N, C-alpha and C positions, 0 to 999 in steps of 0.2 A: 498422590492424590486417584494413582490412578487407582491404587491396591481399595483405597477411601470406596471408590467409585462403584468398584466391584462390590465391595461389602455392600454397599445400599441398595444395590441394585441384586441382589440376593437376599435383603432383608424385605425386600417390595416383595415381590418372588415366591416365597416362604410365605409371607402376610399373604400375596390373596390367594393361593395355596389354602387356609389355617384358615381361608374365609369361605372359602369353598364347600371344603372339608363340613367347615360350619351350618354351612346352606344344606346339605345334606344329607345329615345330622340330623336336622331339625326337619326339612323333609323326611326319614324314615319315623321320625317319631309321630307324627301327624299322621303320617300313615297306621302305627300303630294305633292309634288312639282312635280311629277309622274304625280297624279291625276289631277294636277291642269294645269298639259300641257293636259292628256286627253283632260278633260273640255271645256279647248278654242278652242279644234279640233273639239270635237263636236260642239261646239258653231258655227265654222266657218262654218263646215260641214251642217249645219240648217239656218245658213246665217244674224246668231246671230252675233255682235258685241261685243267680248267680255270687260267684263269693269273687273280690275280682282280689281277694289277700292267694288265693289257691295256686297255683303256678298255670300259664294261660295252656300248656300243654299238654296240661291231663284237662283243664277246660272244655280244649280242642278235642279230646278224647268219647269226654264226656258224653259229646251231637255230636261225634258220627263222625270225625272228619277221616280223609285218607292219612296212614297212616306219613307219606311222601310229604305232605302239607305240614304235620305235626315235627317232624325230624327239620325241615327247609326253614321253618319258624322256630326251633331251638338251637337250629348252629344262626341265623341271621340275630335273634338275642346274645347269644357268647358269643357273638364279635363283636356286635355295638355293645359290653356291656368292658369289653379285653380293650376295646377302642376311648370309652371312657373313662377306663380307669390310667390307661397308658395316659392319657389328656392330663388327668388330675394330677397324676405323680410327677409332671413334665414342664406343669407349669406353675409360675412365679407367683408364689402367694395362693395355693389353693392345697397346702399336704396340713 
C-alpha cells in the first residue's frame, strides 16, 4: 500500500512538473509571436518585405540587431526545438 501511495504522489508531482513546463513553453511561444510582430514592424519600417519563411536570425541581422541578441535568439530557438522534439518522442501516441 505504501509503495502504491508513493507512486501516486510521484505521478502527481511529475504531472504538476509537466504542467509547469507546459505553461512556461506556452509563455515562451507567446513571447516569440510578439517578437515576430515587432520584427515584422521593424522590417516594414526599413522597407524590407517580411518573409516569415526566412530564418528569424537572418531577418534580425537584416534589420541591424546586435549579434549578441541574434545569438541569444538562436540558442533559445535551438533549446525550444530540442524540448519539443523530446516531448514528441516521449509522449505516448505522438510518434
